[in-house]
N, C-alpha and C positions, 0 to 999 in steps of 0.2 A: 228670652228676653233680647233686645238687640239694640244699639246706642248708633247714633251717625254724629259723631263728633265733627261739629261746622255747619250739620243741617238744620235752616231755620225751622223745619216743619211747622210753616203756618197753618191754625187750624188743625193739622193732623199730630195730635200730642199722643193717641190712643195708645200706640205701644212701644214708646221710644224711653230708656231709660230704663234703671234697675227695676229687680220684681216686686212687685205688690205695690209701687209708685202711681204706673198708669196702665199696668194689666199685669194679673198673676203670670207665673212661669211659663215657657212651651214645656208640657209634657213629653219625658222620652218615650221615642216613637212616631211624635205626633208631626205633625206637617202644617206650616205658618207662611202664606205671602203676605210680604208685606210692600207699599207702593212709597216710596219715597219722593217729596214732594218737593221742589225746589223754585226758592224766589231768586233772591239776587246772589245769592253764593256763587265763586270763582275762584276755580286755583283745586287746592289737596285737601279731600278731607279723609276720613276714614271708617270705618263701622268693626263694633266688636259684637261678641255675646255680653250681656249682661248681668251674670246669674252667676254668683258667687266669684272664683278666680278663673270662669271660663273663657274668659276674653284672653287669658295668656296663650291660647293656642287658635282661637275661632277669632278670626280678624283678617281685615284687608283694605286695602285703601281705594277711595273714589277720586276720582280725577272729572273736575266741572270744568270745560273749556267755553273762552268765551264765544259768543253768540255767531253763527256766521256771518261775515262780513266787518266782524270788529278786531282789531288787533290788542296783541297783550298789551300792558301799560307799560313793556320794557322791550328792548329789541327782540323780535323772534330767535329762539335760541336754535343748536343746531340740529339739536334731539334732546328727550328728555328722559330722565333715567328714574324710578321710581327704589327707594330705597327706605323699609322697614328695619329699624333698630329693634328686634326681639331678643327672647333670652330661648338657651337650650334645659330645658328638665330634663332631669333624669329618674325622677321620679312621680308619683299623681302630685299635677300641680294643685289639686284640689284637696290635698292633704296636707302641704308644706306650705304653706305661705311663707313667702320670705327666705326660702331655700333655692335660688337660682346659680344655676352658671352661664354665664354669658360668652360666649365662643363664635372666634371670625376664622380669616384667614383663607378663605376659599373664595371668598365676591370677589369679582375681577370688573373693573370698568375701563372699558376702551375707547381714550379722547382720542381726536386729532388736533394737532397742536393748531392755534390761531381760532379755534371754535371759541363758541359758549354753549354751556347745556345748562337744562333746567335741570335739579336736582329735587325731585318729589319726597321728602325724608318723614316720616311719620314715626314716632317715639310710641311703641307697642308693649313696653317693658312696664312689668305691674307697679313697681315701686319703685324706682329711680327718678332722678332727674339727671341726666347726660352731657358730657361736654362732646363734642362732637370736632374733627379737624381732619385736614387733607395737605398731608407733608407742602410746604413752599406754595401754599396758593391762599388767596384771599377767597372768601367765601360771602358773598351778595345776596342779603335777605330779602326778598321784595312781596313776601306774602308769608298769612299766619293762619290757619284755620279755617281756612276759606272765604280769606277777605287778604288783599293787597295791603303793602305797608311804602311808606315813603321806604326807597332803599338804601340800605346801607351797610358798608362794606365791614367785615372782622376775620381775625384770624381763626376764631372759633365761632362755637353754634354753643350756647347751653339750652336744651329742651326737654321740655319735662312731661311727663309721661300722660299719656292720649292728645298731645298736641301734636300738631303737624305744622310744616314751614317747606315754602317755596324759594330756593335756593339758587340764584346763578353761580354756576362754576364756568372759568375762563381758562382754556387751557393755554394758558402764555408761558410755559418753562419748557427749558430745555428736554428734547425727547429723553425717556427715562421710566421710571417706574416709581413710583410714589406713595407711600401708605397713606391709606384712610385708616384713622381710628375712630373709635369712641369707648369712652369708663363713665361711671358713675360720679356725678358731685354730692358729696355727702357732707351737709351743715351742720347737723346732732351729736353733739360730743358723748360718745362712750356709745352710740347705738351703733350694731350689726350693720351692713352695708356690701354689695357685692364687688368686691376690687378688682377683680378681671379686667382686662381691658379686650376688646373687639376688633380686630383689625381685618383690614381686606386691602387690593391694590387699585391704582388709578395707573393706567398701564396707556405710553400714546403711541398710538401707530407707529411705523418708519423704520427704518435698518439703521437698526446698532445695536451692540453686544450687550445682549439682555442679563442683567444679573441673577442670580440664584435666591436672592433676596432681594425687598425692595432698598435700596442704598439711599433714599432719601426719606428718613425718620420723622413722625412726627410729633409737634410739642406741646402736648396738653398740659393744661391747666392743672392742680393739684387736683386730688380727691377733696380737699376741704377748703377750696379755693371759692370764698366767698365773695370776694372784691370781685374775680373775674366773673362769678356768677349777678354779681350787681352791676358788673358794667355793662354788659350787654343785655340785660332787663332792661335796662333805662331807656336802652332803642325801643321795646318790642311793648315799651310801659303795657266699708262696710266688713273692713279686713281684720277678722282676731287675731292675737298670735298672744305671748306670753307676756303677762303685768307684772306691776309690782302686787304685794302684799299675797303670791301664790294667785292672784285674780286674773282672768282673760282683758286683754289690755282693748279698747275701743273708743272710737272718735265721733266728739262732741260738739256742739257748737251751742253757745253761751247755756253751758253748763246741763246740755242735755242730750242724751246717748238715744241715739232714733231706735225704737224697737219696730218691727214688721207687723201690719196688721195681720190677726188669724187667721183669716176667710175672705177679705176681698181689696182688692186692690183700692186706694185714696182716690185715684182722680174718678172711678165708675161712684165709688159711694157719695164723693161732693156732686158730681152731675147727676144722679138720680135723688141727693135728699137723704141717704143712709145712716141714720144717725147709729153714734157707738161705733164707728170703726178710726175716727180720731180726732183729736179735740183742736181748736183754735185758739191755743193758748200760749205759740210759740212768742219768747217774750222779744220786744224791740230792741233791748238794751241787756248786755250781760246782768243775772242779777246777782252778780258779788265782783264786786271792784276788787283789785288789786294790784299791785305792780306785776304785772303778767312777764316782764322780762328780767326781773330780780332772780337772783340765784338764791338755793337753797328753797323754794318755795313749800310751802308746808303741805304734808301729806294728804291733809285733808279735801284737798284741792283737787285729788285724783279718783276722787268716789262721786262723777255729777247723778243726776235724777235721769231714770230711763220714762220714755213717752211717745208716744205717736202723734206728736204737735207739731200742726202749721202754720201760717202763717198768710191768710188770704185777703189779696191786693184788688186792687180795683182794675177792669179795663183801661189800658193805654195811658196805665197809673207811671207817671218818675219816679224813680226809687232810687236811692243812695245807698250803698250796701260800707261799710267800713270792716274789712277785714282783718282782723288784730292775729297777729301769731301770740306764743305766750313759751314760757321755757319751763313747763309743766311737764316732769320727765325728761325732755331734750326738747333743746331748741331745734324742731326739724323746720324743713322747707315745706308748705303746704302749698301743692296749685290746688285750682277749683275753675270748674267752669259749669254752669248755666244752661239748659240743655235749650235748645232752641234762641237761644239770644247772643249776640256779642256785646262786650262791656265798653262804656267808654272811662279810661283808666282817668282819675284827676288828681291824682295823687299816691305817693306813697314816700316811706321814709322807716327809719330804723327807730329799735325803741319801742315807746309807749305812744299809740296814738292821745292827742289832748283835744284838738277840735277841728 
């Protein structure tokens, strides 16, 4: 299975997404040809495998340029630089979810003073939001997930797993070597995360004495910098692991943890009217109301029901979705995307949603 983050896939959903939703997985040794249909996407998106954690190493960037004769909605950059933030795995990634070591230090970006560069940045890590900075330089965010944004400048980025950003870097500092760095943002108290820092170098062209190491160090927000994450986000408005009580921990929505169908994917079952593959009872609201962000929540909230439940919508319907985080087990950050769609964020906040 494969996924193209940012591609709308209009009338072409048959092979996009995790296994058993739109098709069964591609079997070992088999070949599969997939034609991507683009519509109004423009900028940087990416593709990755979507079977278990195979996307940790099977991924790449997709760059969609403006149509011939159409300019960028910002001054044309001197050059473009793709940057994929990934992980270096020391063991079999399919067997050890969450046991990553991020490394760096060899990647070098050469820039010319006075020029502007378009960084096409993808967060391809498995499970970490990342802060990203370049020492002494402002970063101007102009696009996200194949859509342009109203440009805004920031000292750092906070980029979620699976997200891509188009960022302008103006080489406006004295010639020298400047550190580029990235590390995790972790909002879950007591939860494990990768606390290493990936580094690279932005090096200016010119005649000057090169230091043995970059002498302009970056200033990253702290690992638990929720305020820094929130401040940045204001502008951009099926993994198993060890769980409580000796059980396996898995995600749930509206108190239902998804179960893969045994033989046929959901989309084919819906299209051909095949019964018994899924149920249409996914609740419109959480079945259990409680203070979602309270401390010391009761243990019974840790055991959701299991099922292959869907919510069928009418074509061309407009749907409002309220995403409520909880403090069940840990108050974590939850990036989310919907294949083939872009969101209009109409509001957000902290604590419990009320109206």
